[in-house]
C-alpha positions as CSV (number, residue, x, y, z in Angstrom):
1,M,28.3,-26.9,32.4
2,A,24.7,-27.1,31.4
3,T,23.8,-24.8,33.5
4,N,26.0,-22.0,32.7
5,S,25.7,-23.2,29.0
6,S,21.8,-22.2,29.3
7,E,22.9,-19.6,31.7
8,S,24.8,-18.2,28.6
9,V,22.3,-18.1,25.6
10,V,19.3,-16.7,28.9
11,H,19.9,-13.0,27.3
12,L,19.8,-13.5,24.1
13,N,16.7,-12.8,22.4
14,E,14.7,-15.3,21.2
15,A,13.9,-13.4,17.7
16,I,14.3,-9.9,16.8
17,V,12.8,-8.6,13.5
18,A,14.3,-6.3,10.9
19,M,11.6,-4.7,9.1
20,V,13.4,-3.1,5.7
21,P,10.5,-1.5,3.6
22,F,10.9,0.8,0.4
23,P,10.8,4.5,1.0
24,D,7.3,5.6,-0.4
25,Y,4.8,6.4,1.7
26,S,2.2,3.6,1.0
27,H,4.9,1.0,1.6
28,V,6.7,2.3,4.5
29,N,2.8,3.3,6.1
30,Q,1.9,-0.6,5.7
31,L,4.8,-1.9,6.9
32,F,4.9,-0.5,9.6
33,V,1.7,-1.6,11.2
34,L,3.0,-4.9,10.6
35,A,5.6,-3.8,12.3
36,R,3.6,-2.6,15.5
37,F,1.8,-5.8,15.5
38,I,4.8,-8.1,15.6
39,A,6.2,-5.7,18.6
40,S,2.3,-5.7,20.4
41,R,3.2,-9.6,21.2
42,D,6.3,-8.5,22.9
43,I,8.9,-9.4,20.0
44,P,11.5,-6.7,19.4
45,V,10.9,-5.2,15.8
46,H,13.9,-3.0,14.3
47,F,12.5,-0.6,12.0
48,L,15.7,0.1,9.2
49,C,14.9,3.5,7.1
50,L,16.4,6.3,6.0
51,A,16.8,9.0,9.0
52,D,13.8,11.4,7.0
53,W,11.9,8.8,7.4
54,N,12.6,7.0,10.5
55,R,11.6,10.9,12.5
56,D,8.7,11.3,10.7
57,L,7.4,7.6,11.6
58,K,8.6,8.1,15.6
59,L,6.4,11.9,15.4
60,R,3.6,10.4,14.6
61,V,3.5,7.5,17.4
62,Q,2.8,7.3,21.0
63,G,2.5,5.4,23.6
64,G,2.0,1.6,24.1
65,L,3.7,-2.0,24.1
66,E,3.9,-2.4,20.1
67,V,5.6,1.3,20.4
68,S,8.4,1.1,23.1
69,N,9.2,-3.1,21.5
70,I,10.2,-0.7,18.7
71,H,13.1,0.5,17.7
72,F,14.4,2.8,14.5
73,E,17.7,1.7,12.5
74,D,19.0,4.6,10.3
75,L,19.9,3.6,7.0
76,S,22.6,6.5,6.1
77,I,23.6,6.5,1.9
78,P,27.5,6.9,1.7
79,S,28.0,9.8,0.1
80,S,30.3,8.6,-3.8
81,P,29.9,11.5,-6.3
82,K,31.7,9.0,-8.9
83,E,28.4,6.7,-8.3
84,N,26.1,9.4,-9.2
85,D,28.0,10.5,-12.2
86,D,28.2,6.7,-13.8
87,A,24.8,5.8,-12.8
88,G,23.7,9.4,-15.3
89,R,25.6,7.7,-18.5
90,D,24.7,3.8,-18.1
91,G,21.0,4.9,-17.1
92,M,20.7,2.9,-14.2
93,P,17.7,3.2,-12.6
94,P,17.5,4.9,-9.2
95,I,16.3,2.4,-7.1
96,L,19.4,0.6,-8.1
97,I,21.7,2.9,-7.5
98,L,19.9,3.7,-4.2
99,L,20.0,-0.3,-2.9
100,K,23.9,-0.8,-3.8
101,K,24.3,2.1,-2.1
102,L,22.2,0.9,1.2
103,R,24.0,-2.8,0.4
104,E,27.0,-2.4,3.6
105,P,25.0,0.1,6.0
106,F,22.6,-2.7,5.8
107,R,24.8,-5.4,5.8
108,K,26.6,-3.9,9.1
109,T,23.0,-2.8,10.9
110,C,22.0,-7.3,10.4
111,L,25.1,-8.4,11.3
112,E,25.2,-6.5,15.3
113,L,21.5,-6.8,15.4
114,S,22.2,-10.8,14.5
115,T,25.0,-11.3,17.9
116,N,21.8,-10.8,19.8
117,A,19.4,-13.0,19.2
118,K,19.2,-16.4,18.7
119,R,17.6,-15.7,15.0
120,L,17.3,-12.2,13.2
121,V,14.1,-12.1,11.2
122,V,14.2,-10.1,8.3
123,I,10.4,-8.6,7.0
124,H,11.5,-6.3,4.0
125,D,9.5,-5.3,0.7
126,S,10.0,-6.9,-1.9
127,I,11.6,-3.7,-3.9
128,M,14.7,-3.7,-1.2
129,R,15.0,-8.0,-2.1
130,E,18.7,-7.4,-3.6
131,L,19.4,-5.8,-0.5
132,T,19.0,-8.6,1.4
133,R,21.3,-10.6,-0.6
134,D,24.8,-10.2,2.1
135,V,22.7,-10.9,5.1
136,H,21.5,-15.1,4.1
137,A,25.5,-15.3,4.7
138,F,24.6,-15.4,8.8
139,L,24.2,-18.8,10.4
140,N,21.0,-17.1,12.3
141,V,19.1,-15.7,9.5
142,K,15.8,-16.0,8.0
143,S,13.9,-13.8,5.9
144,Y,10.3,-12.7,4.3
145,I,9.4,-11.0,1.2
146,F,6.2,-8.2,1.6
147,H,4.7,-7.1,-1.1
148,T,2.5,-4.2,-0.7
149,G,0.2,-4.8,-3.6
150,S,-2.1,-7.1,-4.2
151,A,-1.9,-10.7,-4.9
152,F,-4.2,-9.8,-8.5
153,S,-1.9,-7.5,-9.7
154,K,1.2,-9.2,-9.2
155,Y,-0.2,-12.8,-11.0
156,S,-0.8,-10.3,-13.8
157,G,2.6,-9.6,-13.6
158,L,3.7,-13.0,-13.4
159,H,1.3,-14.7,-16.0
160,Q,2.5,-11.9,-18.4
161,V,6.6,-12.9,-18.1
162,I,6.2,-16.1,-16.9
163,P,5.2,-18.8,-19.7
164,D,4.5,-22.1,-17.8
165,I,2.1,-20.2,-16.0
166,V,-1.6,-21.1,-17.6
167,D,-5.0,-20.0,-16.2
168,D,-8.0,-20.4,-18.5
169,D,-9.7,-18.0,-16.2
170,H,-7.2,-15.6,-16.3
171,D,-7.0,-15.7,-20.0
172,K,-10.6,-15.5,-21.1
173,L,-10.6,-12.2,-18.6
174,V,-7.8,-11.2,-20.5
175,E,-9.0,-11.5,-23.6
176,K,-12.6,-10.1,-22.7
177,I,-11.1,-6.6,-21.5
178,H,-8.4,-7.1,-24.6
179,Y,-6.0,-3.5,-25.5
180,E,-7.4,-2.3,-22.2
181,F,-5.8,-4.8,-20.0
182,P,-2.7,-3.3,-19.2
183,S,1.0,-4.7,-19.8
184,L,3.6,-4.6,-16.8
185,E,5.6,-2.1,-19.3
186,S,3.1,0.3,-19.5
187,C,2.6,0.7,-15.6
188,S,5.8,0.6,-14.5
189,G,8.5,0.3,-17.4
190,P,10.5,-1.1,-18.7
191,Y,12.5,-2.1,-16.5
192,A,9.2,-4.0,-15.0
193,E,9.4,-7.6,-16.5
194,A,12.9,-8.2,-15.5
195,F,11.9,-7.3,-11.6
196,V,9.1,-9.8,-11.9
197,R,10.9,-12.0,-13.5
198,K,14.1,-12.0,-10.5
199,E,11.5,-11.8,-8.0
200,H,9.9,-15.6,-9.3
201,E,13.4,-17.0,-9.5
202,W,14.2,-15.3,-5.8
203,Q,14.7,-18.4,-3.5
204,L,16.3,-16.6,-0.4
205,N,13.1,-16.2,1.8
206,S,11.2,-19.1,4.0
207,G,7.7,-17.2,3.4
208,E,6.3,-14.4,1.1
209,I,3.1,-11.6,2.4
210,L,0.4,-9.7,1.1
211,N,-1.6,-7.0,2.5
212,T,-4.6,-8.6,0.9
213,S,-7.7,-10.7,2.3
214,R,-8.8,-14.1,1.5
215,E,-12.2,-13.0,1.2
216,V,-11.3,-10.4,-1.6
217,E,-8.7,-12.4,-3.6
218,G,-8.4,-16.0,-2.7
219,K,-8.7,-17.4,-5.7
220,Y,-5.4,-15.6,-6.9
221,L,-3.4,-16.2,-3.6
222,D,-4.0,-19.9,-4.3
223,L,-2.9,-19.6,-8.2
224,L,0.5,-17.8,-6.6
225,A,1.1,-20.4,-3.6
226,Q,1.1,-22.7,-7.0
227,T,3.6,-21.2,-8.3
228,K,6.5,-21.3,-6.2
229,G,5.8,-24.9,-4.8
230,N,7.2,-25.0,-1.3
231,K,7.2,-21.5,-0.5
232,Q,4.2,-20.5,2.0
233,W,2.4,-17.2,1.3
234,W,0.2,-15.1,3.9
235,A,-2.3,-13.3,4.0
236,I,-2.8,-11.1,6.7
237,G,-5.0,-8.2,5.7
238,P,-6.0,-5.6,5.4
239,L,-3.4,-4.4,7.1
240,H,-5.2,-0.9,9.2
241,M,-8.0,-3.5,10.5
242,L,-4.5,-5.4,13.1
243,L,-4.3,-2.5,15.1
244,L,-7.9,-0.7,14.8
245,E,-9.4,-1.6,17.7
246,S,-5.9,-0.5,19.9
247,Q,-6.4,3.0,18.4
248,D,-7.8,5.6,20.6
249,F,-9.1,8.7,18.9
250,S,-10.7,10.2,22.0
251,N,-6.9,13.0,22.4
252,R,-7.0,13.5,19.1
253,T,-8.3,17.3,17.5
254,R,-10.8,16.4,15.3
255,H,-10.2,16.7,11.2
256,E,-12.7,19.1,9.5
257,C,-13.4,16.9,7.4
258,L,-15.4,14.7,10.3
259,E,-17.5,18.0,11.2
260,F,-18.3,18.7,7.6
261,L,-19.6,14.6,7.4
262,D,-21.4,14.8,10.8
263,K,-23.3,17.2,8.4
264,Q,-24.6,15.0,5.8
265,D,-27.0,12.5,5.3
266,V,-26.2,9.1,5.2
267,N,-24.1,8.0,1.5
268,S,-24.8,11.1,0.4
269,V,-21.1,12.5,0.3
270,I,-17.5,11.9,-2.6
271,F,-14.0,11.5,-1.0
272,V,-11.8,12.6,-4.0
273,S,-8.2,11.8,-3.6
274,F,-5.3,10.2,-5.9
275,G,-2.6,9.8,-3.3
276,T,0.7,10.7,-2.9
277,T,2.5,10.1,-6.1
278,T,0.1,12.0,-8.5
279,T,0.1,15.2,-9.5
280,F,-2.2,16.2,-12.6
281,S,-1.9,19.4,-15.2
282,Q,-3.9,22.6,-14.3
283,E,-5.8,21.9,-17.6
284,Q,-7.0,18.5,-15.3
285,V,-8.1,20.0,-12.2
286,N,-10.1,22.1,-13.6
287,E,-11.8,19.7,-15.4
288,I,-12.2,17.5,-12.5
289,A,-13.5,20.9,-10.0
290,L,-16.3,21.4,-12.9
291,G,-16.8,18.1,-12.8
292,L,-17.6,17.8,-9.4
293,E,-19.5,21.2,-9.0
294,R,-22.2,20.1,-12.4
295,S,-22.6,16.6,-10.7
296,N,-24.7,18.5,-7.9
297,H,-23.3,15.9,-5.3
298,K,-22.1,16.7,-1.9
299,F,-17.4,15.8,-1.9
300,I,-14.4,15.9,0.0
301,W,-11.6,16.6,-2.9
302,V,-7.9,16.7,-1.6
303,L,-5.7,18.7,-3.7
304,R,-2.4,19.0,-3.3
305,E,1.0,18.2,-5.2
306,A,3.1,14.6,-5.3
307,Y,5.8,14.3,-3.1
308,K,8.9,14.9,-4.3
309,K,13.0,13.6,-3.9
310,T,15.1,15.2,-3.1
311,E,18.9,14.6,-3.7
312,T,18.8,12.4,-0.5
313,E,16.0,10.4,-0.6
314,K,13.5,12.6,1.8
315,I,10.3,13.0,0.1
316,E,8.8,16.0,1.0
317,E,5.8,17.8,0.3
318,R,5.9,20.7,-2.7
319,D,5.0,23.9,-1.8
320,G,3.5,25.1,-4.9
321,K,0.1,26.1,-5.0
322,I,-2.8,24.0,-7.0
323,E,-4.9,27.5,-8.6
324,L,-9.0,26.4,-8.7
325,P,-11.5,27.6,-11.3
326,K,-12.1,31.2,-10.2
327,R,-14.7,31.5,-7.3
328,F,-15.1,27.6,-7.3
329,E,-15.0,27.0,-3.7
330,E,-17.4,29.9,-2.9
331,R,-19.1,28.2,-5.0
332,A,-19.4,24.5,-3.7
333,E,-19.4,26.0,0.3
334,G,-21.7,23.8,2.2
335,R,-21.7,21.3,-0.4
336,G,-18.1,20.3,-0.9
337,M,-14.8,21.3,0.8
338,V,-11.7,21.2,-0.9
339,V,-8.9,20.5,1.1
340,R,-4.6,20.8,1.1
341,N,-2.8,19.4,3.5
342,W,-3.1,15.5,5.1
343,V,-6.7,14.3,5.9
344,P,-7.4,11.0,8.2
345,Q,-8.7,8.9,5.1
346,L,-9.3,5.3,6.7
347,E,-11.6,7.0,9.1
348,I,-13.5,9.8,6.2
349,L,-14.0,6.4,4.9
350,G,-15.4,4.6,7.8
351,H,-17.7,7.5,8.0
352,S,-21.6,7.1,6.8
353,S,-21.8,9.9,5.0
354,T,-19.1,8.8,2.5
355,G,-21.3,6.8,0.0
356,G,-18.1,6.5,-2.5
357,F,-14.3,7.7,-3.4
358,L,-13.1,8.4,-6.5
359,S,-9.3,7.3,-6.7
360,H,-6.6,6.8,-7.7
361,C,-6.5,3.2,-7.1
362,G,-3.8,2.3,-4.2
363,W,-3.8,-0.8,-3.1
364,N,-3.6,0.6,0.6
365,S,-6.7,3.4,-0.3
366,C,-8.6,-0.2,-2.4
367,I,-8.2,-2.5,0.6
368,E,-8.9,0.4,2.6
369,S,-12.3,1.2,1.0
370,I,-13.2,-2.3,0.5
371,S,-13.1,-2.8,4.6
372,M,-14.9,0.1,5.3
373,G,-17.7,-1.4,2.4
374,V,-17.6,2.1,0.2
375,P,-17.4,1.4,-3.5
376,L,-15.0,3.7,-5.8
377,A,-14.9,5.1,-8.9
378,T,-11.7,4.1,-10.4
379,W,-8.8,6.4,-12.3
380,P,-5.3,4.1,-11.9
381,I,-2.1,6.7,-12.8
382,H,1.0,4.2,-13.1
383,Y,2.5,1.5,-11.5
384,D,-0.1,-1.8,-10.1
385,Q,-2.7,0.6,-9.6
386,P,-4.5,-0.5,-13.1
387,F,-4.6,-3.9,-12.0
388,N,-6.1,-2.4,-9.1
389,A,-9.2,-0.8,-11.1
390,I,-9.8,-3.8,-12.4
391,I,-10.8,-6.1,-9.0
392,M,-12.6,-3.5,-8.5
393,T,-14.5,-3.2,-11.1
394,N,-14.4,-6.4,-13.4
395,L,-13.7,-8.9,-10.7
396,L,-15.6,-7.7,-7.5
397,K,-17.7,-5.4,-9.1
398,I,-18.0,-2.6,-6.6
399,G,-16.2,0.1,-9.3
400,T,-17.2,1.9,-12.0
401,S,-14.7,3.4,-14.4
402,V,-13.5,7.1,-14.9
403,R,-11.3,6.3,-17.4
404,S,-9.5,3.0,-19.1
405,W,-6.2,2.3,-18.8
406,A,-5.7,2.4,-23.4
407,H,-6.6,5.6,-22.8
408,R,-4.3,7.2,-19.8
409,K,-2.7,9.8,-22.1
410,E,-6.4,11.5,-22.8
411,L,-7.9,14.3,-20.4
412,V,-10.4,13.8,-18.1
413,T,-13.6,15.8,-19.5
414,A,-15.7,17.7,-16.4
415,S,-18.6,15.8,-18.3
416,T,-16.9,12.0,-18.0
417,I,-16.4,12.9,-14.1
418,E,-19.8,13.8,-13.7
419,K,-21.5,11.3,-15.8
420,T,-18.8,8.4,-13.4
421,V,-20.0,10.3,-10.0
422,N,-23.7,10.5,-11.3
423,T,-23.5,6.8,-11.8
424,L,-21.9,6.0,-8.1
425,M,-23.9,8.2,-5.9
426,G,-27.3,8.3,-7.2
427,T,-28.5,5.3,-9.9
428,I,-29.4,2.0,-8.9
429,E,-25.9,0.9,-10.7
430,G,-24.4,2.3,-7.9
431,K,-26.1,1.7,-5.0
432,E,-25.8,-1.7,-5.6
433,M,-22.0,-2.4,-6.0
434,R,-22.6,-0.2,-2.3
435,Q,-24.1,-3.4,-2.0
436,R,-21.8,-5.6,-2.6
437,A,-19.0,-3.4,-0.9
438,V,-20.8,-3.7,2.5
439,E,-21.4,-7.3,2.0
440,L,-17.3,-7.7,1.8
441,R,-16.9,-5.8,4.7
442,H,-19.2,-7.7,6.7
443,K,-16.9,-10.9,5.5
444,I,-13.7,-9.0,5.8
445,K,-15.1,-8.2,9.9
446,R,-15.5,-11.2,10.5
447,S,-12.6,-12.8,9.1
448,V,-10.0,-11.0,10.9
449,S,-12.2,-10.8,14.5
450,H,-10.8,-13.3,16.7
451,G,-10.4,-16.8,16.1
452,G,-11.7,-15.8,11.9
453,P,-9.0,-17.0,9.1
454,A,-7.2,-13.8,8.7
455,H,-7.1,-13.5,12.5
456,K,-5.6,-16.8,12.7
457,E,-3.6,-16.7,9.5
458,M,-1.8,-13.8,11.0
459,E,-1.4,-15.8,14.2
460,S,0.4,-19.0,11.8
461,F,2.9,-16.1,10.8
462,I,3.9,-15.2,14.0
463,S,3.8,-18.1,15.6
464,N,6.2,-19.1,12.1
465,I,9.0,-16.5,12.3
466,I,9.8,-16.9,16.4
467,K,9.5,-21.2,15.7
């Protein structure tokens, strides 16, 4: 009987991992890199996301064990006209409407997955927390919260809403910056404090994961761990470096940006990009253009409107073309280039000719820039970006501010942009920032290498989810 009993479970996977991203590019991308790394350890991974997102991811990847071990599970949103009508009247945030609609499709998918494994491990974006509530009733499920932002931004948010968190150093930093220190509401709207408070009180998880490095944010990772006594925190970043060595770019057509960089001097080009959620006014675009032109520094400027959500939550790139000042590109020819589509950001930041990054300070951009030793000119727009800008300028001292958060509603003039670019690219101050960034790059590289602290932490996490 013992032999038969053993044989009866041999077909079950020891563990299946279900990844649940929030449908936004930076969120999906980070969790998908983690999915690929886990799958490369011969652990089956199921990526649970909206069909349009899964379709885009399938087009991006090909070959390799980590890809063959990833299974895409499409979550479909049931149509319910009444819910849409009610949402408009009661002011329910769109994300809560989405989570409510996805709850049952998600539960059914997890129920099916849980019957095929001794353990179902759910790794979900912190925003998707409520979606997972029902699956914790399954006996063989454990879950982990994945945070796409920085440890500092998370800790700063907690510090604002949880009264018993006391940290003298943080209080001194807030006092020093004073009115320029961001509030949760000013960054993320009126629901932000309630979200942070409920997340802090959430107990249905076995640990929390951040895409960061202890070399960058060790202090704040320790402080976060202290706020949740028995829960373990893993810093497993920078995530993009986990797969860096296994990526093969040899068969890829080289992007025109890289060919432009090949012709430039070391540290002579500033890279300008504001992510996928930023759309500037025409007036602001004109000021950026004039500021770059007057700085006389070489540049690559990614200029496009934000991606938008349609009624089905699909993300599409807007077709409208942003206008530039008359003959701007003609005058900039040879010195700078404007790109209106996707660029290989990581390869651009890693190129020896790239000497600075004018950025919105999304955490993905920040951690990529740090890991490549590139200092930043910070221009935060919303969400966690103002906190990330403080890390770069006030804590790590590898960045200079384009505009303080207190003046976020004001137009950033061409003269301000010219001055900031010149500071970062052409002064002793900028050179010292670059040196500090390069030192951090070396520390991070050692940490993620085999036997390094970050590598060991990732191995610890993998061991935890399969034991």
